[in-house]
N, C-alpha and C positions, 0 to 999 in steps of 0.2 A: 422943478429943475433937478438935475442929477449931477453928481460928481463923476468925473471921468478920470481915467488913468491912461497916460500916453507915454510913449518912449521917444526919445530924441537922441540925435548924435550931434556933436559939436563940430562945425565946419572949421577950416583953417583960419577963416576970418573972425571966428568967435561966435558967429551966428548959429542958429539951430536948424536942423532938418528934422522934421517930424516923420516917424516911420508909420506906415499904414498898419492898422489893426488887421492881423491875419484872419482869413476866413476861419470860422469855427471858434473864434475867441471873442471876448467881449471887453469893452473899455469901461464898463460901468463900475464905479467905486462906491456907490451909495447915494442916498438922497442928499440934497443940498443941506438939509437940517443936520445930517450926520457930522458936518464939520465940527459942531460943538457937542451934540448929544451922543455920538459914538466915538469918532476918532479923537476928539478933544476932551472926552469925558475923564472924570477923575480916575475911574478904574483903569482906563488905557494908560493914563499917565503914571498911575501907581505901579504898573507892570514894568516901568522903565522906558516906555516908548518915547522917542524924541523926534521922530520923523512924522508919523501919522497924526500927532496932535497939531502940527503946523497949520492944517487947513482951518482951524478954529480962528486964526488971525489973518491968514493969507493963503497962498498955495503951498503945497508940499513939493518943493523943487529939490530933487535928489541928484546931485552931480555924479558923473561917472565914477569918480573915486569913492563915493559913498554907497554905491549900489549894493555891495556885499553886506555892509552893516544894515542897510534898509531891508534886504531880504531876510536877514536873521531876525530883525524886529518883527517882520510880518509872520514868520514862523513861530516866534514866541507868542504873538497874539493868537495865532491859530491854535496853539496848544492850550490857551486859556479862553477859548471861544465861549464855552458855557458860562464861565464866570462873567465875562463881558456882557453877554446877553442878559443874564439875571440882573446885572447892575443897571443896564441902560433901558431895559424893557419898561415902557410907559413914560420914558423921559421926554418923548415927543409924540403927543397924541394926534398930531396933524397928518401923519403919513403911515399907511400900513407898512409892514405887517404888524398885527397887534398881538398875535399869540406867540408864546415862547418858541414853539416849534417852527413857526413860519419865520420869525426873526432869526432864529438859529440858522435856518437854511439860507436865507437871503444874505445875512452877514457873512456866512461861510463862503458863499458864491462870490461875493464882492471882494473878500479877502483873497480868494483864489485868483481872481482876475488881477489883483495887484501883484501877487506873487508871480504870476505868469508874465506880467509886464517887466518885473525885475529880472526874471530869467532872460527875456528877450533883450533887455538893455545890456545885461552882462555879455551876451553873445555878440552884440553889435558894438560893444565898447562905448555905450551911451548912458544916458541918464533917464530918470523917470520923473514925471510930474503928475500929481493928483490935484485936479482943479475943477 
């Protein structure tokens, strides 16, 4: 299974409307195992992340008023991507990629997908969920 990232807007009745993933973009946020081995890893937490470690216990539900902080967190993790990859490589032997270069590429792509979802959420006045 895979983690997905989606954008929602809150209706007047408090419910959610899910926005379609635009053509040419991806909703992939990582392997299911990444809940703990990447996003909830000690290295990600040590960088000060407070949103992306949430999937280790539940879903990462980012409310519209939190999207700016969430986007900043994603950019912080992007800036430390090599450090994260070195720390988590081999933490989960059940799913590829197994080489440093492959993991760096895939993790970067998944983080870019999350950053893109945060951008779309800001534009729509909505929130983001990683689940």
